[in-house]
DORO-655651 format. One record per residue: y, z, x of N, C-alpha, C, O, CB in turn; residue in three letters. Coordinates in steps of 0.02 Angstrom, whole numbers, plus 50000, padded with zeros to 5 digits. Glycine has a CB too. Layout:
<miros>
YZXYZXYZXYZXYZXALA ...
</miros>
This chain:
<miros>
541745141057076542135139657134541765134157171541155133157166542245146057177MET 542205130357210541925124257247541615126457313541955129957351542505118657261ALA 540985124657328540665126657391540345120357425540255115157393540115132357376VAL 540185120857488539855115457523539165117357534539005122757559540195113757589LYS 538715112457512537955113157520537815112157594537985107057624537545107757475ASP 537505116857620537365115757695536845110457711536865107657766537115122357727GLY 536375108757666535875103757681536115096957671535865092457704535285104857643SER 536585095857624536855089157606537545088057635537775082357637536875088257530SER 537875093057656538595092757677539065089457618539555085857630538645088157747ASP 538855090957555539175088557493539405094957457539105100257459538665084157448GLU 540005093657422540295099457384540065099057306540015093857274541115099257391TYR 539945105257283539855105957210540165112557189540535115657228539095105557190GLY 540025114657130540245120957101539745125857080539245123957048540635119657046TYR 539845132257096539385137557075539765142657029540375143157029539085141357139ILE 539335146156991539625151256950539585158156987539375158557045539255151556882ASN 539805163656949539875170256980539185172757007539155177257048540175175556928ALA 538675169956985537975172357008537665167757061537075168157078537485172556947LYS 538155163157088537925158857143537435153257124537095150457166537605163057193GLY 537425151957059536995146557034537415140157029538005140557011536695148356964LYS 537135133957045537495127857038537635126356965537175126656924537125122357069TRP 538215124856947538355122656882538585115556885538535112056834538865126856850VAL 538835113156943538985106156951538645104257023538865106757075539815104756947ILE 538165100057024537725099057081538175095957140538645092257125537095094157060GLU 538025097457201538375094857259538305087357258537755084557254538095097957326PRO 538865084157261538905076657264539565074357285539645068257288538755073557198GLN 540085078657302540715076357318540875077457393540625082157424541205079657274TYR 541275073157421541435073257495541975079157504542015082157558541745065557521ASP 542355080657456542835086757457542895088057386542815083757343543585085657494LEU 543075094957373543185097357305543685103057307543685107157352542525099757272ALA 544125102957255544625107957253544525113057199544175111457150545265104857244THR 544795118957202544705123757150544925120857081545325116157080545095130257166PRO 544665123657022544835121556956545585124556947545775130056967544275124256900PHE 545955120056914546675122356896546605125456827546115124556792547235116156896LEU 547215129656805547255132556744547155127056688546915128856634547905136256739PRO 547315121056698547285115856651546565113756636546425110156589547695110056675SER 546085116256680545355114856664545065108856705544485107056695545265113156586GLY 545435105856749545195101056790545165102756866545505107456887545575095256779VAL 544795099256903544785100156979544785092857006544475088356978544105104557005ALA 545145092157060545205085857090544575085557147544435090457181545975084957123PHE 544255079657150543695078957199543765072757232544065068157206543005079357168VAL 543475072257296543515066257336542775063357337542305066557360543795067857411TYR 542725057657312542065054757293542035047257321542385042857296541965054857211TYR 541625046057372541535038857396542165035757417542285029857404541225034457342LYS 542625040057451543235037457482543865037357433544395034857451543095030157508GLY 543775040157370544355040257323544375046857292543855050057285544335034857269GLU 544985049157271545085055457233545075053857155545305048657131545775058857254TRP 544795058457121544795058257044544775065757023544815070357063544135053857011GLY 544695066656957544655073956933544125073756878543995069056840545395076956903ALA 543805080256881543245081956835543475087756793543965091256806542575083756874ILE 543065088556740543155094656693542545099656711542115097956752543135092356609ASP 542535104756683542035109956696541325108456688540895112156710542155115356656ARG 541195102756654540515100456646540315095256700539765092556701540415097656577LYS 540825093956745540685088656793540795081756773540625077056809540035089156814GLY 541075080956715541235073756689541915071956713542355076056723541215073256607GLU 541965065556720542585062656752543145062756698543085060056643542455055056779TRP 543715066056717544345065856674544775060056701545085056456663544775073056678VAL 544775059456761545155054356796544685051056847544485054056896545785057456830ILE 544515044656833544045041356875544265041056946544875040956956543915034756851ASN 543835040856998544055040457070544395034057077544145028657061543455041057120PRO 545065034957106545505028757114546045029957162546395025057175545815026557047GLN 546185035357191546725037057231546485037957307545985041257321547055043557202TYR 546865034957353546785035457423546895042057450546515044557491547195030957455LEU 547445045257425547645051657447547885055757386548085053157334548195050957502ALA 547855062457396548095067057343548335073457368548085075857419547595068357295LEU 548785076257336549035083157354549275086657293549775084557265549615082957405HIS 548955091957271549165095857209549775099757222549805103357273548605100757184VAL 550295099257177550895102657188551055108057137551525111857146551415097857190VAL 550675108257083550755113657033550115113556992549675109557008551415112756986SER 550055117656942549515118356899549355112056859548805111256833549635124056855ASP 549835107756853549825101956808550025095656839550085090656803550245103156751ASN 550135095256908550455089556942550165088657010550005093257047551225090556946LEU 550115082257024549815080157090550195073757116550355069057079549015078657082ALA 550315073957184550545067957216549925063757231549415066257255550955069557282LEU 549985057057214549395052857228549645046557262550235044657255548985051157161VAL 549185043157301549355036957332548775032257298548175033457303549355037457421MET 549055026657263548605022157235548285017257279548395017457339548915018857187ASP 547885012657253547555007657296548045003357334547885000857388547105003157255SER 548635002457308549124998157344549535002357389550065000157411549594994157296GLY 549325008857407549685012957453550385014557429550835015157470549715009657520GLU 550515015157365551115016957331550995024657309550445026557288551265011857267LYS 551505028357315551495035357299551815037157233552385035257220551815039057353ILE 551435040957191551755043157126551575050357111551285053857153551515038557065GLY 551725052457054551525058957026551195058556960551435055356913552095063357021LEU 550595062256956550225062356895550135069056866550225073956901549585059356905ILE 549965069656802549795076456772549045076456772548695071956795550105077656696ASN 548805082156743548065083256744547675078956699547065079256698547915090156727SER 548005074956661547645069356614547665062856652547395057956627548025068256538LYS 547975062356710547955056056745548575051756726548625046056750547305052356728GLY 549065054556682549605050756667550135051156717550245056456745549825052556606GLU 550495045856730550975045656777551625048956753551905046756703551065038856798TYR 551855054156789552495057156774553015053556814553575052956789552495064656789VAL 552895051156869553265047456913552855041456933552305042156959553485051656971ALA 553105035656920552695029356929552585028257001553025029857041553035022956899ALA 551975025357022551845024157093552285018457124552035012957131551115022457103PRO 552865019657139553335014757169553625016657241553995012957272553925013657120VAL 553435022557261553675025357324553215022757383552605022357377553675033257321PHE 553555021157441553165019157494552995024057547552585023057592553465013857523SER 553355029757540553255034857592553415041957564553755042857513553715033257655ASP 553165046357597553365053757583553105057357639552765054557682553075056857512CYS 553265063657643553005067757700552235067757708551855069657664553235075057691SER 552045065557763551325064757780550935071157772550345071057754551245062257851MET 551275076957785550935083357773550675084057706550115086457696551385088757785GLU 551125081557652550935082457583550295078757571549855081157535551475080057536LEU 550235073157600549665068857589549025070857626548475068757607549845062157607LEU 549095074857678548505076857724548365083457709547815085357730548625076257801THR 548705087757678548555094657667548125094957609548315093357552549185098957658ASN 547435097157625546905097157572546665104457568546135105957595546275091857589ARG 546995108457539546745115557530546615118857593546045120957605546115115857490TYR 547125119457637547025123057696546735119757760546695122957812546635128157680GLY 546555113957755546345110157812546845108757864546665107557922546085104157791GLN 547495108857845548045108457892548385115157895548505117857841548545102957874VAL 548555117957949548825124357961549565124557955549915124958006548625126758025ASP 549835124257892550525124557877550605125757804550125125257766550875118457898TYR 551245127457784551385128357711551695121957685552175119357712551875134657697VAL 551405119657632551665112957604552275113857571552435119357549551205109757555ALA 552665108257566553335108657532553215110157455552725108057423553755101657541ALA 553715113957431553735114857355554055110257318554615108257333554015120657337GLU 553715108057262554025102657219554595105757182554575111657164553515099357167SER 555125101457172555645103557134555715100457060556235100057028556215102257172ASP 555055098457040555005095456975555025100356922554715105556928554405091456969TYR 555365099056869555415103656805555265098956751555535093456748556165107256792VAL 554835101256706554695097756646555165098956589555035102756543554065099356624ASP 555735095356595556315096556549556075094956476556145099056430556955091956569VAL 555805089356468555525087256401555035092556368555085094456310555125080456410ALA 554565094756413554065099456386554425106056366554295108556311553485100956439GLY 554865108956406555165114856394555605113956330555585118356286555555117056455MET 555985108956323556385107556264555935107756198556115110556146556735100556273ALA 555345104556206554895104356147554605111056136554455112656079554335099256154GLN 554505114756180554255122256175554765125956131554595129156081554205126056251THR 555415125356152555975129156114556055126556044556165130455998556685128356151LEU 555985119756034556075117055968555525119555923555625121255864556085109555970VAL 554935119555953554345121755912554455129055887554325130755829553665121455955THR 554725133355936554865140155919555405141155865555375145455820555075143655981ALA 555885136855874556425136755816556105134655750556275137655699557025131555832ILE 555675129955747555365127855684554955133055650554835132755589554945121955695GLY 554725137855690554325143355661554715148755626554435152955592553935146555714LYS 555405148455636555825153555603555965151655533556215146155523556465154555639LEU 555815155755482555825154355414556265159855378556385165255406555095153855387LYS 556505158555318556755163755282556215168055254555785165755216557175161255232THR 556235174355271555705179055251556025185655227556605187055241555215180555311VAL 555645189255192555905196455168555745201355218555335200255262555595198955100THR 556085207255213555955212955254555225215255245554915217455293556465218555237THR 554965214855188554265216655171553775212655211553305215255241554135215555097GLY 553905206155210553505201255250553515202655326553005203055360553775194155237GLU 554115203255348554205204655419553885211755440553615212355495554985204555436LEU 553925216855397553705223455410552945222655426552685226255468553855228455349LYS 552615218355395551845217355407551695215255475551165216855501551535212155360LYS 552155211555507552085209055573552275213255624551925213455674552405203455581GLU 552845217255621553165220755675553165228455664553285232255711553885218055684ILE 553015230755596552995237755587553655240455556554155237055564552835241155653GLY 553675246055523554245248755493554715251855543555315252355527554045253455443GLU 554515254055600554915257655648555435253055680555935255555705554485260755702SER 555325246455680555845241955708556465240655670556945237455692555555235655720LYS 556445243455606557025242555563557445248755568557195254055551556825241155489PHE 558105248355591558525254255604558745257055535558855253055489559175252355651ARG 558815263355526559025266555463559695264755444559855264155385558975273855465LYS 560145263855496560835262255481560955254755474561535252755468561275264955533GLY 560415250455475560495243155475560635240855547560785244755593561075240755425GLY 560585234355552560755231155616560235225755636559835223655594560795236455672GLY 560255223755695559795218455721559105220855730559005226655748560035215655787ASP 558605216755719557905218455729557595214355776557595208255767557535218155669VAL 557305217155830556955212755883556265211155856555875215555841556895216455955LYS 556135204955851555495202155827554905201255875554335203255866555635195755799ILE 555145197555931554615195955981554935194056047555525192356050554165190055956GLU 554535194456102554745192556166554125188956200553605191956213554995198756207ARG 554235182756211553695178556242553855175656310554435174356322553535172956196ALA 553415174656353553495171556417553105164456415552505163956406553225176356476VAL 553535159556425553285152556428553495149556492554065147156498553545148156369GLU 553045149656544553185147456614553795151156643553785157256650553325139556617GLY 554345147356660554885150456690555395152456636555985153156652555185145956741ASP 555185153456574555675155056517555405161656487554815162656475555725148956459MET 555875165656476555725172256431556145171056367556755170256371555965180056470VAL 555825170856311556095169556245556085175956204555555178756190555695163856209ILE 556665178256185556755183856145557065182556077557635180356073557145188356181SER 556695183956021556955182655956557185188955916556845194055913556435179155919VAL 557735188255887558035194255854558325191955781558685187055773558645197355903THR 558125196155730558395194655667559095198455663559175204055688557875196855610ALA 559545195255633560295197755640560465201855572560335199655516560855190955651LEU 560785208055584561105211755536560675212555475560825210055420561745208755519ASP 560095216355486559635217955435559715224955402559635230055436558975217355464VAL 559855225255342559975231655309559345232655262559335230655203560685231655267ASN 558795236155293558175236955255558105243255224557575244555197557605235955297ALA 558575247455224558475254655195559005256355146559595254655155558485260055252TRP 558805259755095559305263455046559335270255065558825273555077559095263254969ASN 559965272655070560035280155089560175283655025560695282454994560635281755143ARG 559745288055003559795291754939559855299454952559445302154989559155290154895VAL 560345302954924560435309654931559825313554903559565312054850561075311454899SER 559625318454942559085322954921559325328954874558925333454860558735325754985ASP 559945328954853560235333554807560445339754839560685344354805559785334954756GLY 560365339954908560595345954945561125343554995561695341854978559975349654982TRP 560875343555059561395341755113561095336855158561295336355216561635348155155PHE 560625332955134560255327855172560135321555133560315321055075559585330655195GLY 559815316755166559685310555131558945308655145558635310355196560185304755154TYR 558695304655095558085301355104558195293655116558715290955095557635302655043ASN 557745290555146557785283355157557195280155122556615282155129557785281555233TYR 557395274955081556895271055047556885263755072557395260355070557025271254973VAL 556305261355096556295254555123556395249755068556155250955012555645253055161PHE 556745244255081556885239155030556515232355054556805228555093557705238255022ARG 555955231255031555515225955049555745218955024555465213855043554845227455023PRO 556285218954982556455212754952557085209354988557285203854971556595213954879GLU 557355213055038557955209855076557775203655113557295203555151558255214555126VAL 558165198455103557965191855134558305191655205558865193855215558225185355087LYS 557915188855255558145188355324558195180355334557705176955322557615192355378ILE 558725177855354558855170755369559255169455429559385163555444559195167555313SER 559465174155465559895172755524559515175855588559285181555588560675176155514SER 559485171555638559105173755700559485171755762559865166955760558385170555703TYR 559405175355816559615172955877558975172055921558475175655912560145177855908THR 558995167155967558485166656016558815165956082559185161356098558015160856003MET 558655171356120559005171656191558465169156242557915171956244559275179756211THR 558605164456279558135161456325558385162856399558915160456417558075153756309VAL 558005166556440558175167956507557725163256550557125162756537558075175656524SER 557995159956599557605155156644557675157456714558195159756738557855147556638MET 557085156656748557065158456821556845153056858556675147756831556635164356836THR 556845154056923556585148756975556995142256966557595142256953555775147156965GLY 556625136656975556955130156974557225128456904557725124956896556465124656997LYS 556875131256856557105130056790557825131856772558155128556731556685133456748THR 558035136656802558735139656793559215134656804559745134856773558885145356841ALA 559075129156852559535124656863559615118556815560015113956825559425122656924ARG 559185118856763559105113356715559345115256642559205111756593558355111256713PHE 559675120456639559835122956570560165117956525560005117556465560285128856574THR 560655113956554561045109356515560615103756499560675101156444561675107056550GLU 560155101356544559695095756534559225097256476559115093156432559295094356597GLU 558935103656478558485106156424558825105856355558565103556305558245113456440ILE 559435108456359559865109556293559995102256266560025101256205560625113756308ALA 560065097556311560245090656291559585087556260559615084256209560525086256356GLU 559015088756291558395086456266558275089356198558085085856151557845088156313ALA 558395096156193558285099356126558745095756073558525094656017558455107356129MET 559355094056089559755091256038559535084556014559645082555956560415090856062LYS 559215081156063558855074756043558325075655998558265072055949558585071256099THR 557865080656012557265081855972557555084755903557285082755852556745087156010LEU 558025088955899558245091455834558555086055790558505086355729558735096955843LEU 558875081255821559215076055786558735071255755558915067255712559665072555831ALA 558065071555777557565067355750557275069455681556925065755647557025066955798GLN 557455075755665557215078455602557515075155543558075072655549557335085555599GLU 557215074855486557475070755430558165073555408558235079655402556975070755368ALA 558635069455398559285071855372559685075455420560165078855401559195076055314GLY 559505075055483559885079655530560575077055544560685070955548559505080555599ALA 561055081655552561745079555568561935083755634561845089855633562265080855504GLU 562185080755687562295084855749563005083955767563285078455763561835082755810THR 563315089555785563985089555813564025092955880563695098155890564445092855767LYS 564385090455924564435092855996565145094756008565615091255990564195087256050THR 565215100756043565835102556068565755105456142565565111256149566165107656020GLU 565885101556193565765103456259564955102856271564645097656260566065110856271GLY 564715108056291563955108756301563615111556241562995111356236563795113256361SER 563985114156195563715117256135563605112156076564055108556056564185122956113VAL 562975112256051562785107355998562625111055937562345116555941562185102956019SER 562795108355873562665111555813562265105955767562555100855748563375114355780VAL 561655107355753561215102755715561075105755644560845111455641560515101355754THR 561205102255590561035104955523560535100255496560605094155504561665105655475GLU 560025103055462559505099255425559495102855355559865107455340558745099355465THR 559005099855314558885103355252558665110655256558785114955214558395099655215LYS 558315111355313557945118055321558315122855363558185128855356557265117055353GLU 558795121055408559095125855452559705123055483559805117055485558625128155504ARG 560115127555508560645126055552560525129155620560415135155627561295128455522LYS 560545124955671560415126955742561005126155790561255120655797559855122855768VAL 561215131255822561725130855871561445132455940561135137655952562295135555854ILE 561545127955983561255129056052561815129256103562225124656106560735123356072VAL 561825134556143562365135456192562075137356257561905143256267562865140656170ALA 562015132356305561735133456368562175137356413562785136456414561575127256397PRO 561875141856454562315145656503562085144056572561765138956585562285153556493GLY 562265148856618562125147556691561395147756707561175143656747562475152556736GLU 560985152256677560285152556692559935154356628559525158956627560125157656749SER 560095150756572559715151956511560185148756453560615144656467559535160256499GLY 560085150956389560445148756337560375153456279559905157356276560265142156321MET 560855152956230560865156756174560775151356114561105146156111561525161156173ALA 560315153256068560195149056008560255152955947559945158255939559515145856010ILE 560645150555902560745153855833560445149855782560635144055777561485154755814VAL 559985152055742559645148655691559755152155626559615158155618558925148155707VAL 560015148355579560115150555508559715146055467559815139955463560875150455485GLU 559215149455433558785145655389559065145655322559445150055302558095148355389THR 558825139755280559075139355219558505140055166558635139755106559455133155215LYS 
</miros>
């Protein structure tokens, strides 16, 4: 955590035992973000350090306000305002001449008010997350899938099989294998049946249901459009669009993306 040294009036960082891990040397210091960097004020300018105290972003900003785990408003030496990520890359170029002064003067509680919430949504990043998840879906056998999810997930009468549910930021992604008939029903010679698992059945059809919350829910169509662009970049891809629904076919799979009001449905057929 960031603490102020009483003897030097400078900030550094201590560990859970109270020992200095980054010596006091900064005029101001912010907590470390999940991205692994902390913004610090050094000799009149803001920059960012890693957990070893090494500069990730050299001191260069006149003012700074962290708006999320990976974004910060900054004012450059020309007093222009922009938006950077934790690597120091501009997400929005420094071309703005003004913004709420509270955003630029609020430095972790030194001003008594609640800062405005950013409405920024990383459309390109979320689209890439979904396209990466689609790329992981392959044609597999019931035997291979059984090793991952267990035998109990396969219904004795056949049907869809839930594979996984993952949370990625404001997105909940659920993947289901469609219409899987993994069991043979064999008469026991009396009045009942025995079920024998069929490990050789191929699975090649999936649905991916994406539920979006918060600000992200307003950008479903933009994320779907960015996905279409990424999918179209695959070798031999052919894309058709009908309304907001897109169908992209490659040598490896067919992908149907249908955005809704606060999420989307994706159908994947592997080849």
